[in-house]
A tleap script that builds the chain and sets N, CA, C and O, in Angstrom:
source leaprc.protein.ff14SB
mol = sequence {
  NMET LEU ARG ALA ALA ARG ASP ALA ALA GLY
  ARG SER LEU ARG VAL VAL GLU ILE GLU VAL
  LEU PRO TYR VAL THR GLY VAL GLY ALA GLY
  LEU ASN VAL SER ALA PRO GLY ALA GLY LYS
  LEU MET PRO ALA PRO TYR VAL ASN LEU VAL
  PHE VAL SER GLY GLY VAL LEU LEU PRO ARG
  LEU GLY ALA LYS GLY GLU GLU ASP VAL ARG
  ARG LEU ILE GLY ASP LEU LEU PRO GLY ARG
  GLU VAL VAL GLY LEU PRO VAL GLU MET SER
  ALA PHE GLY GLY GLY GLY LEU GLY CYS ILE
  THR GLN GLN VAL PRO SER GLY ARG LEU ALA
  CARG
}
set mol.1.N position { -16.992 11.398 -10.862 }
set mol.1.CA position { -16.463 12.725 -10.751 }
set mol.1.C position { -14.960 12.722 -11.045 }
set mol.1.O position { -14.475 13.622 -11.731 }
set mol.2.N position { -14.218 11.740 -10.545 }
set mol.2.CA position { -12.783 11.681 -10.781 }
set mol.2.C position { -12.482 11.477 -12.269 }
set mol.2.O position { -11.509 12.018 -12.794 }
set mol.3.N position { -13.322 10.698 -12.936 }
set mol.3.CA position { -13.113 10.451 -14.365 }
set mol.3.C position { -13.222 11.735 -15.181 }
set mol.3.O position { -12.637 11.820 -16.261 }
set mol.4.N position { -13.946 12.722 -14.701 }
set mol.4.CA position { -14.110 13.995 -15.409 }
set mol.4.C position { -13.029 15.008 -15.024 }
set mol.4.O position { -12.937 16.071 -15.637 }
set mol.5.N position { -12.215 14.695 -14.021 }
set mol.5.CA position { -11.187 15.626 -13.543 }
set mol.5.C position { -10.040 15.751 -14.546 }
set mol.5.O position { -9.834 14.874 -15.384 }
set mol.6.N position { -9.313 16.833 -14.448 }
set mol.6.CA position { -8.150 17.105 -15.299 }
set mol.6.C position { -6.950 17.422 -14.403 }
set mol.6.O position { -7.105 17.892 -13.276 }
set mol.7.N position { -5.759 17.157 -14.925 }
set mol.7.CA position { -4.567 17.529 -14.164 }
set mol.7.C position { -4.235 18.997 -14.438 }
set mol.7.O position { -4.966 19.679 -15.157 }
set mol.8.N position { -3.135 19.479 -13.865 }
set mol.8.CA position { -2.778 20.895 -13.979 }
set mol.8.C position { -2.538 21.324 -15.421 }
set mol.8.O position { -2.663 22.506 -15.743 }
set mol.9.N position { -2.194 20.373 -16.297 }
set mol.9.CA position { -1.951 20.687 -17.710 }
set mol.9.C position { -3.214 20.512 -18.553 }
set mol.9.O position { -3.177 20.672 -19.773 }
set mol.10.N position { -4.339 20.181 -17.895 }
set mol.10.CA position { -5.602 20.032 -18.613 }
set mol.10.C position { -5.839 18.654 -19.208 }
set mol.10.O position { -6.810 18.457 -19.939 }
set mol.11.N position { -4.973 17.700 -18.908 }
set mol.11.CA position { -5.119 16.347 -19.439 }
set mol.11.C position { -6.118 15.538 -18.632 }
set mol.11.O position { -6.261 15.744 -17.427 }
set mol.12.N position { -6.808 14.620 -19.289 }
set mol.12.CA position { -7.725 13.697 -18.607 }
set mol.12.C position { -6.932 12.750 -17.727 }
set mol.12.O position { -5.800 12.385 -18.045 }
set mol.13.N position { -7.537 12.357 -16.619 }
set mol.13.CA position { -6.922 11.364 -15.752 }
set mol.13.C position { -7.336 9.974 -16.208 }
set mol.13.O position { -8.458 9.775 -16.672 }
set mol.14.N position { -6.445 9.032 -16.078 }
set mol.14.CA position { -6.773 7.637 -16.350 }
set mol.14.C position { -7.112 6.994 -15.009 }
set mol.14.O position { -6.259 6.902 -14.126 }
set mol.15.N position { -8.341 6.555 -14.861 }
set mol.15.CA position { -8.797 5.947 -13.614 }
set mol.15.C position { -8.820 4.432 -13.793 }
set mol.15.O position { -9.480 3.916 -14.696 }
set mol.16.N position { -8.101 3.730 -12.933 }
set mol.16.CA position { -8.046 2.273 -12.977 }
set mol.16.C position { -8.574 1.756 -11.651 }
set mol.16.O position { -8.064 2.110 -10.588 }
set mol.17.N position { -9.591 0.923 -11.718 }
set mol.17.CA position { -10.168 0.359 -10.489 }
set mol.17.C position { -9.494 -0.958 -10.152 }
set mol.17.O position { -9.290 -1.803 -11.023 }
set mol.18.N position { -9.154 -1.126 -8.894 }
set mol.18.CA position { -8.614 -2.384 -8.388 }
set mol.18.C position { -9.652 -2.946 -7.442 }
set mol.18.O position { -9.945 -2.366 -6.396 }
set mol.19.N position { -10.202 -4.080 -7.822 }
set mol.19.CA position { -11.343 -4.630 -7.090 }
set mol.19.C position { -10.957 -5.505 -5.913 }
set mol.19.O position { -11.832 -6.004 -5.205 }
set mol.20.N position { -9.668 -5.701 -5.689 }
set mol.20.CA position { -9.217 -6.566 -4.603 }
set mol.20.C position { -8.812 -5.700 -3.418 }
set mol.20.O position { -7.938 -4.842 -3.547 }
set mol.21.N position { -9.433 -5.914 -2.279 }
set mol.21.CA position { -9.027 -5.242 -1.039 }
set mol.21.C position { -8.792 -6.332 0.002 }
set mol.21.O position { -9.721 -6.754 0.689 }
set mol.22.N position { -7.540 -6.784 0.113 }
set mol.22.CA position { -7.267 -7.862 1.063 }
set mol.22.C position { -7.261 -7.369 2.506 }
set mol.22.O position { -6.969 -6.208 2.792 }
set mol.23.N position { -7.587 -8.274 3.383 }
set mol.23.CA position { -7.537 -8.009 4.814 }
set mol.23.C position { -6.570 -8.969 5.466 }
set mol.23.O position { -6.468 -10.127 5.061 }
set mol.24.N position { -5.872 -8.503 6.458 }
set mol.24.CA position { -4.936 -9.315 7.216 }
set mol.24.C position { -5.700 -9.952 8.369 }
set mol.24.O position { -6.469 -9.290 9.065 }
set mol.25.N position { -5.478 -11.235 8.555 }
set mol.25.CA position { -6.126 -11.923 9.670 }
set mol.25.C position { -5.069 -12.621 10.523 }
set mol.25.O position { -4.020 -13.019 10.017 }
set mol.26.N position { -5.344 -12.764 11.789 }
set mol.26.CA position { -4.488 -13.540 12.663 }
set mol.26.C position { -3.185 -12.876 13.069 }
set mol.26.O position { -2.351 -13.512 13.712 }
set mol.27.N position { -2.991 -11.635 12.716 }
set mol.27.CA position { -1.740 -10.980 13.076 }
set mol.27.C position { -1.714 -10.730 14.575 }
set mol.27.O position { -2.697 -10.276 15.160 }
set mol.28.N position { -0.599 -11.026 15.173 }
set mol.28.CA position { -0.445 -10.815 16.599 }
set mol.28.C position { -0.928 -11.987 17.434 }
set mol.28.O position { -0.883 -11.938 18.663 }
set mol.29.N position { -1.387 -13.037 16.775 }
set mol.29.CA position { -1.877 -14.209 17.510 }
set mol.29.C position { -0.775 -14.755 18.408 }
set mol.29.O position { 0.327 -15.042 17.939 }
set mol.30.N position { -1.062 -14.896 19.663 }
set mol.30.CA position { -0.107 -15.451 20.611 }
set mol.30.C position { 0.940 -14.462 21.096 }
set mol.30.O position { 1.803 -14.812 21.902 }
set mol.31.N position { 0.867 -13.239 20.613 }
set mol.31.CA position { 1.839 -12.236 21.054 }
set mol.31.C position { 1.214 -11.349 22.112 }
set mol.31.O position { 0.006 -11.115 22.098 }
set mol.32.N position { 2.018 -10.862 23.017 }
set mol.32.CA position { 1.534 -9.958 24.044 }
set mol.32.C position { 1.692 -8.529 23.518 }
set mol.32.O position { 2.623 -7.817 23.895 }
set mol.33.N position { 0.773 -8.124 22.644 }
set mol.33.CA position { 0.844 -6.804 22.041 }
set mol.33.C position { -0.500 -6.108 22.153 }
set mol.33.O position { -1.546 -6.754 22.229 }
set mol.34.N position { -0.460 -4.806 22.162 }
set mol.34.CA position { -1.694 -4.034 22.113 }
set mol.34.C position { -1.483 -2.931 21.083 }
set mol.34.O position { -0.754 -1.970 21.327 }
set mol.35.N position { -2.116 -3.080 19.951 }
set mol.35.CA position { -1.998 -2.120 18.854 }
set mol.35.C position { -3.395 -1.911 18.288 }
set mol.35.O position { -4.309 -2.672 18.607 }
set mol.36.N position { -3.577 -0.890 17.451 }
set mol.36.CA position { -4.910 -0.607 16.912 }
set mol.36.C position { -5.583 -1.806 16.258 }
set mol.36.O position { -6.807 -1.923 16.312 }
set mol.37.N position { -4.808 -2.706 15.636 }
set mol.37.CA position { -5.411 -3.826 14.924 }
set mol.37.C position { -5.477 -5.118 15.699 }
set mol.37.O position { -5.851 -6.145 15.134 }
set mol.38.N position { -5.130 -5.109 16.972 }
set mol.38.CA position { -5.089 -6.349 17.748 }
set mol.38.C position { -6.426 -7.066 17.722 }
set mol.38.O position { -7.447 -6.514 18.133 }
set mol.39.N position { -6.410 -8.306 17.233 }
set mol.39.CA position { -7.615 -9.139 17.222 }
set mol.39.C position { -8.657 -8.741 16.192 }
set mol.39.O position { -9.795 -9.204 16.278 }
set mol.40.N position { -8.314 -7.897 15.214 }
set mol.40.CA position { -9.289 -7.432 14.218 }
set mol.40.C position { -8.781 -7.705 12.810 }
set mol.40.O position { -7.584 -7.882 12.586 }
set mol.41.N position { -9.710 -7.735 11.873 }
set mol.41.CA position { -9.333 -7.767 10.464 }
set mol.41.C position { -8.861 -6.371 10.085 }
set mol.41.O position { -9.544 -5.386 10.365 }
set mol.42.N position { -7.704 -6.282 9.455 }
set mol.42.CA position { -7.160 -4.987 9.072 }
set mol.42.C position { -6.958 -4.956 7.560 }
set mol.42.O position { -6.380 -5.886 6.997 }
set mol.43.N position { -7.428 -3.895 6.894 }
set mol.43.CA position { -7.242 -3.812 5.447 }
set mol.43.C position { -5.784 -3.524 5.099 }
set mol.43.O position { -5.074 -2.849 5.843 }
set mol.44.N position { -5.357 -4.048 3.958 }
set mol.44.CA position { -4.003 -3.794 3.451 }
set mol.44.C position { -4.124 -3.530 1.947 }
set mol.44.O position { -3.776 -4.395 1.143 }
set mol.45.N position { -4.610 -2.353 1.561 }
set mol.45.CA position { -4.861 -2.074 0.142 }
set mol.45.C position { -3.587 -1.994 -0.692 }
set mol.45.O position { -2.565 -1.468 -0.251 }
set mol.46.N position { -3.674 -2.523 -1.896 }
set mol.46.CA position { -2.529 -2.506 -2.802 }
set mol.46.C position { -2.166 -1.101 -3.260 }
set mol.46.O position { -1.031 -0.871 -3.678 }
set mol.47.N position { -3.084 -0.173 -3.194 }
set mol.47.CA position { -2.772 1.197 -3.614 }
set mol.47.C position { -1.991 1.952 -2.542 }
set mol.47.O position { -1.564 3.081 -2.780 }
set mol.48.N position { -1.799 1.367 -1.391 }
set mol.48.CA position { -0.938 1.959 -0.366 }
set mol.48.C position { 0.483 1.491 -0.663 }
set mol.48.O position { 1.075 0.701 0.073 }
set mol.49.N position { 1.002 2.011 -1.771 }
set mol.49.CA position { 2.296 1.579 -2.269 }
set mol.49.C position { 3.329 2.691 -2.136 }
set mol.49.O position { 3.000 3.823 -1.784 }
set mol.50.N position { 4.567 2.354 -2.421 }
set mol.50.CA position { 5.665 3.302 -2.282 }
set mol.50.C position { 6.492 3.283 -3.567 }
set mol.50.O position { 6.905 2.221 -4.032 }
set mol.51.N position { 6.727 4.457 -4.132 }
set mol.51.CA position { 7.579 4.578 -5.303 }
set mol.51.C position { 9.020 4.759 -4.859 }
set mol.51.O position { 9.321 5.609 -4.021 }
set mol.52.N position { 9.907 3.953 -5.429 }
set mol.52.CA position { 11.331 4.066 -5.164 }
set mol.52.C position { 12.044 4.142 -6.509 }
set mol.52.O position { 11.429 3.889 -7.546 }
set mol.53.N position { 13.311 4.481 -6.509 }
set mol.53.CA position { 14.061 4.585 -7.758 }
set mol.53.C position { 13.984 3.273 -8.539 }
set mol.53.O position { 14.488 2.245 -8.085 }
set mol.54.N position { 13.360 3.312 -9.698 }
set mol.54.CA position { 13.281 2.138 -10.562 }
set mol.54.C position { 12.287 1.081 -10.136 }
set mol.54.O position { 12.214 0.022 -10.758 }
set mol.55.N position { 11.521 1.341 -9.093 }
set mol.55.CA position { 10.596 0.309 -8.636 }
set mol.55.C position { 9.398 0.869 -7.916 }
set mol.55.O position { 9.257 2.079 -7.740 }
set mol.56.N position { 8.543 -0.035 -7.505 }
set mol.56.CA position { 7.385 0.294 -6.685 }
set mol.56.C position { 7.194 -0.868 -5.708 }
set mol.56.O position { 7.238 -2.036 -6.093 }
set mol.57.N position { 6.981 -0.519 -4.439 }
set mol.57.CA position { 6.799 -1.521 -3.386 }
set mol.57.C position { 5.319 -1.656 -3.090 }
set mol.57.O position { 4.646 -0.669 -2.792 }
set mol.58.N position { 4.809 -2.887 -3.173 }
set mol.58.CA position { 3.395 -3.168 -2.931 }
set mol.58.C position { 3.242 -4.066 -1.712 }
set mol.58.O position { 4.149 -4.830 -1.382 }
set mol.59.N position { 2.090 -3.975 -1.038 }
set mol.59.CA position { 1.813 -4.938 0.027 }
set mol.59.C position { 1.767 -6.356 -0.544 }
set mol.59.O position { 1.280 -6.562 -1.655 }
set mol.60.N position { 2.267 -7.322 0.203 }
set mol.60.CA position { 2.206 -8.743 -0.176 }
set mol.60.C position { 1.545 -9.514 0.960 }
set mol.60.O position { 2.027 -9.521 2.093 }
set mol.61.N position { 0.437 -10.158 0.633 }
set mol.61.CA position { -0.290 -10.920 1.646 }
set mol.61.C position { -0.599 -12.343 1.213 }
set mol.61.O position { -0.997 -13.172 2.030 }
set mol.62.N position { -0.417 -12.628 -0.077 }
set mol.62.CA position { -0.780 -13.946 -0.586 }
set mol.62.C position { -2.277 -14.093 -0.768 }
set mol.62.O position { -2.786 -15.214 -0.779 }
set mol.63.N position { -2.993 -12.992 -0.910 }
set mol.63.CA position { -4.449 -13.020 -1.082 }
set mol.63.C position { -4.824 -13.442 -2.498 }
set mol.63.O position { -4.037 -13.286 -3.431 }
set mol.64.N position { -6.011 -13.967 -2.647 }
set mol.64.CA position { -6.528 -14.354 -3.955 }
set mol.64.C position { -6.555 -13.109 -4.863 }
set mol.64.O position { -7.058 -12.056 -4.471 }
set mol.65.N position { -6.014 -13.248 -6.064 }
set mol.65.CA position { -6.006 -12.141 -7.010 }
set mol.65.C position { -4.807 -11.219 -6.885 }
set mol.65.O position { -4.671 -10.275 -7.664 }
set mol.66.N position { -3.934 -11.475 -5.919 }
set mol.66.CA position { -2.799 -10.593 -5.681 }
set mol.66.C position { -1.851 -10.522 -6.877 }
set mol.66.O position { -1.376 -9.440 -7.222 }
set mol.67.N position { -1.576 -11.640 -7.501 }
set mol.67.CA position { -0.672 -11.637 -8.656 }
set mol.67.C position { -1.262 -10.835 -9.806 }
set mol.67.O position { -0.522 -10.177 -10.537 }
set mol.68.N position { -2.587 -10.878 -9.984 }
set mol.68.CA position { -3.241 -10.075 -11.025 }
set mol.68.C position { -3.039 -8.591 -10.760 }
set mol.68.O position { -2.787 -7.822 -11.687 }
set mol.69.N position { -3.148 -8.186 -9.497 }
set mol.69.CA position { -2.954 -6.776 -9.129 }
set mol.69.C position { -1.509 -6.368 -9.373 }
set mol.69.O position { -1.252 -5.281 -9.892 }
set mol.70.N position { -0.571 -7.217 -9.009 }
set mol.70.CA position { 0.845 -6.897 -9.232 }
set mol.70.C position { 1.142 -6.733 -10.715 }
set mol.70.O position { 1.885 -5.833 -11.107 }
set mol.71.N position { 0.561 -7.602 -11.543 }
set mol.71.CA position { 0.744 -7.488 -12.989 }
set mol.71.C position { 0.130 -6.197 -13.523 }
set mol.71.O position { 0.741 -5.506 -14.338 }
set mol.72.N position { -1.084 -5.871 -13.060 }
set mol.72.CA position { -1.773 -4.654 -13.488 }
set mol.72.C position { -0.934 -3.417 -13.161 }
set mol.72.O position { -0.744 -2.547 -14.010 }
set mol.73.N position { -0.441 -3.346 -11.943 }
set mol.73.CA position { 0.355 -2.185 -11.544 }
set mol.73.C position { 1.663 -2.148 -12.324 }
set mol.73.O position { 2.128 -1.070 -12.693 }
set mol.74.N position { 2.259 -3.297 -12.580 }
set mol.74.CA position { 3.463 -3.346 -13.403 }
set mol.74.C position { 3.200 -2.841 -14.814 }
set mol.74.O position { 4.031 -2.137 -15.390 }
set mol.75.N position { 2.037 -3.200 -15.377 }
set mol.75.CA position { 1.668 -2.726 -16.716 }
set mol.75.C position { 1.433 -1.214 -16.727 }
set mol.75.O position { 1.738 -0.541 -17.712 }
set mol.76.N position { 0.894 -0.687 -15.633 }
set mol.76.CA position { 0.626 0.753 -15.543 }
set mol.76.C position { 1.890 1.565 -15.322 }
set mol.76.O position { 1.928 2.758 -15.622 }
set mol.77.N position { 2.920 0.924 -14.801 }
set mol.77.CA position { 4.169 1.617 -14.462 }
set mol.77.C position { 5.351 0.972 -15.177 }
set mol.77.O position { 6.236 0.419 -14.524 }
set mol.78.N position { 5.382 1.033 -16.508 }
set mol.78.CA position { 6.477 0.382 -17.236 }
set mol.78.C position { 7.827 0.973 -16.832 }
set mol.78.O position { 7.953 2.171 -16.580 }
set mol.79.N position { 8.822 0.103 -16.779 }
set mol.79.CA position { 10.162 0.551 -16.391 }
set mol.79.C position { 10.418 0.478 -14.901 }
set mol.79.O position { 11.529 0.750 -14.448 }
set mol.80.N position { 9.401 0.115 -14.133 }
set mol.80.CA position { 9.584 -0.025 -12.683 }
set mol.80.C position { 9.425 -1.497 -12.296 }
set mol.80.O position { 8.510 -2.178 -12.760 }
set mol.81.N position { 10.312 -1.962 -11.458 }
set mol.81.CA position { 10.189 -3.321 -10.926 }
set mol.81.C position { 9.153 -3.305 -9.806 }
set mol.81.O position { 9.219 -2.467 -8.907 }
set mol.82.N position { 8.199 -4.230 -9.861 }
set mol.82.CA position { 7.174 -4.326 -8.829 }
set mol.82.C position { 7.634 -5.357 -7.806 }
set mol.82.O position { 7.859 -6.520 -8.140 }
set mol.83.N position { 7.770 -4.918 -6.557 }
set mol.83.CA position { 8.265 -5.783 -5.489 }
set mol.83.C position { 7.223 -5.844 -4.388 }
set mol.83.O position { 6.771 -4.812 -3.892 }
set mol.84.N position { 6.846 -7.051 -4.008 }
set mol.84.CA position { 5.895 -7.235 -2.915 }
set mol.84.C position { 6.616 -7.396 -1.595 }
set mol.84.O position { 7.569 -8.167 -1.484 }
set mol.85.N position { 6.154 -6.662 -0.591 }
set mol.85.CA position { 6.732 -6.757 0.751 }
set mol.85.C position { 5.664 -7.221 1.736 }
set mol.85.O position { 4.517 -6.784 1.649 }
set mol.86.N position { 6.020 -8.092 2.662 }
set mol.86.CA position { 5.034 -8.529 3.665 }
set mol.86.C position { 4.606 -7.349 4.537 }
set mol.86.O position { 5.447 -6.574 4.991 }
set mol.87.N position { 3.311 -7.214 4.768 }
set mol.87.CA position { 2.804 -6.055 5.503 }
set mol.87.C position { 1.957 -6.435 6.714 }
set mol.87.O position { 1.240 -5.596 7.260 }
set mol.88.N position { 2.038 -7.681 7.127 }
set mol.88.CA position { 1.187 -8.098 8.231 }
set mol.88.C position { 1.349 -7.211 9.455 }
set mol.88.O position { 0.356 -6.801 10.055 }
set mol.89.N position { 2.586 -6.909 9.833 }
set mol.89.CA position { 2.784 -6.146 11.060 }
set mol.89.C position { 2.427 -4.674 10.897 }
set mol.89.O position { 1.909 -4.067 11.833 }
set mol.90.N position { 2.691 -4.085 9.730 }
set mol.90.CA position { 2.331 -2.675 9.569 }
set mol.90.C position { 0.817 -2.524 9.518 }
set mol.90.O position { 0.273 -1.579 10.090 }
set mol.91.N position { 0.123 -3.447 8.837 }
set mol.91.CA position { -1.339 -3.385 8.810 }
set mol.91.C position { -1.897 -3.606 10.215 }
set mol.91.O position { -2.863 -2.959 10.619 }
set mol.92.N position { -1.287 -4.513 10.942 }
set mol.92.CA position { -1.695 -4.799 12.311 }
set mol.92.C position { -1.572 -3.561 13.183 }
set mol.92.O position { -2.399 -3.323 14.062 }
set mol.93.N position { -0.531 -2.774 12.933 }
set mol.93.CA position { -0.315 -1.560 13.714 }
set mol.93.C position { -1.136 -0.377 13.235 }
set mol.93.O position { -1.100 0.692 13.843 }
set mol.94.N position { -1.881 -0.559 12.143 }
set mol.94.CA position { -2.756 0.507 11.667 }
set mol.94.C position { -2.187 1.339 10.531 }
set mol.94.O position { -2.690 2.429 10.261 }
set mol.95.N position { -1.147 0.850 9.857 }
set mol.95.CA position { -0.577 1.605 8.744 }
set mol.95.C position { -0.148 0.699 7.621 }
set mol.95.O position { -0.044 -0.514 7.799 }
set mol.96.N position { 0.101 1.275 6.472 }
set mol.96.CA position { 0.573 0.528 5.319 }
set mol.96.C position { 1.919 1.057 4.885 }
set mol.96.O position { 2.496 1.929 5.535 }
set mol.97.N position { 2.419 0.524 3.784 }
set mol.97.CA position { 3.732 0.940 3.289 }
set mol.97.C position { 3.807 2.443 3.069 }
set mol.97.O position { 4.784 3.082 3.461 }
set mol.98.N position { 2.778 3.013 2.443 }
set mol.98.CA position { 2.764 4.448 2.197 }
set mol.98.C position { 2.717 5.253 3.485 }
set mol.98.O position { 3.264 6.353 3.565 }
set mol.99.N position { 2.055 4.694 4.492 }
set mol.99.CA position { 1.925 5.395 5.768 }
set mol.99.C position { 3.253 5.411 6.539 }
set mol.99.O position { 3.637 6.432 7.109 }
set mol.100.N position { 3.936 4.281 6.546 }
set mol.100.CA position { 5.127 4.174 7.382 }
set mol.100.C position { 6.380 4.706 6.713 }
set mol.100.O position { 7.449 4.714 7.323 }
set mol.101.N position { 6.267 5.151 5.467 }
set mol.101.CA position { 7.436 5.694 4.769 }
set mol.101.C position { 7.263 7.179 4.471 }
set mol.101.O position { 7.891 7.701 3.549 }
set mol.102.N position { 6.443 7.843 5.218 }
set mol.102.CA position { 6.233 9.275 4.996 }
set mol.102.C position { 7.500 10.058 5.302 }
set mol.102.O position { 8.398 9.586 5.999 }
set mol.103.N position { 7.543 11.242 4.771 }
set mol.103.CA position { 8.723 12.089 4.912 }
set mol.103.C position { 8.972 12.454 6.373 }
set mol.103.O position { 8.043 12.624 7.162 }
set mol.104.N position { 10.242 12.566 6.701 }
set mol.104.CA position { 10.657 13.013 8.021 }
set mol.104.C position { 11.461 14.293 7.801 }
set mol.104.O position { 12.421 14.281 7.030 }
set mol.105.N position { 11.099 15.385 8.451 }
set mol.105.CA position { 11.839 16.623 8.228 }
set mol.105.C position { 13.286 16.491 8.683 }
set mol.105.O position { 13.585 15.793 9.652 }
set mol.106.N position { 14.169 17.164 7.977 }
set mol.106.CA position { 15.572 17.127 8.367 }
set mol.106.C position { 15.801 18.104 9.520 }
set mol.106.O position { 14.980 18.985 9.773 }
set mol.107.N position { 16.896 17.939 10.194 }
set mol.107.CA position { 17.214 18.844 11.283 }
set mol.107.C position { 17.037 18.180 12.635 }
set mol.107.O position { 16.718 16.996 12.738 }
set mol.108.N position { 17.246 18.951 13.630 }
set mol.108.CA position { 17.168 18.468 15.002 }
set mol.108.C position { 15.734 18.134 15.387 }
set mol.108.O position { 14.822 18.915 15.116 }
set mol.109.N position { 15.531 17.003 16.006 }
set mol.109.CA position { 14.195 16.592 16.437 }
set mol.109.C position { 13.786 17.333 17.707 }
set mol.109.O position { 14.583 17.505 18.629 }
set mol.110.N position { 12.558 17.759 17.734 }
set mol.110.CA position { 12.027 18.418 18.941 }
set mol.110.C position { 11.777 17.379 20.016 }
set mol.110.O position { 11.413 16.243 19.709 }
set mol.111.N position { 11.961 17.742 21.230 }
set mol.111.CA position { 11.702 16.793 22.329 }
set mol.111.C position { 10.462 17.193 23.054 }
set mol.111.O position { 10.066 16.530 24.013 }
savepdb mol mol.pdb
quit
C-alpha cells in the first residue's frame, strides 16, 4: 500500500526496506534501576534517527549488518554525514534518538 502512495505533489514514494532490527541486551546489568526495559530485550531500530544540519544521527549498537545500514542510509541521504551514537540507555528507557529529541515548546513551563 505504501508503494502505491503519492506525496502532496503527486510523486511516487521510494520505499527502502531495512531488514536489520537490532535489540539491546544486558543494559542496566548490575545497576539499581527500574525502567521500562529493565531486564528485557529492547529494540533499537535504525530508522529511529535524527536529522541535524548537514548530518543524520543513527543508533549505534555494533550489531551484525550495522555498517551496511549506515552505508545504505548515507547513500539515500547524499550530502549528510552519517554519525552513529550509542543508544543502549535510551533504548533501555523505552525510547530512541527520534523519541528523545522531540520538540519542546518555547515559553514558560507549566508546573
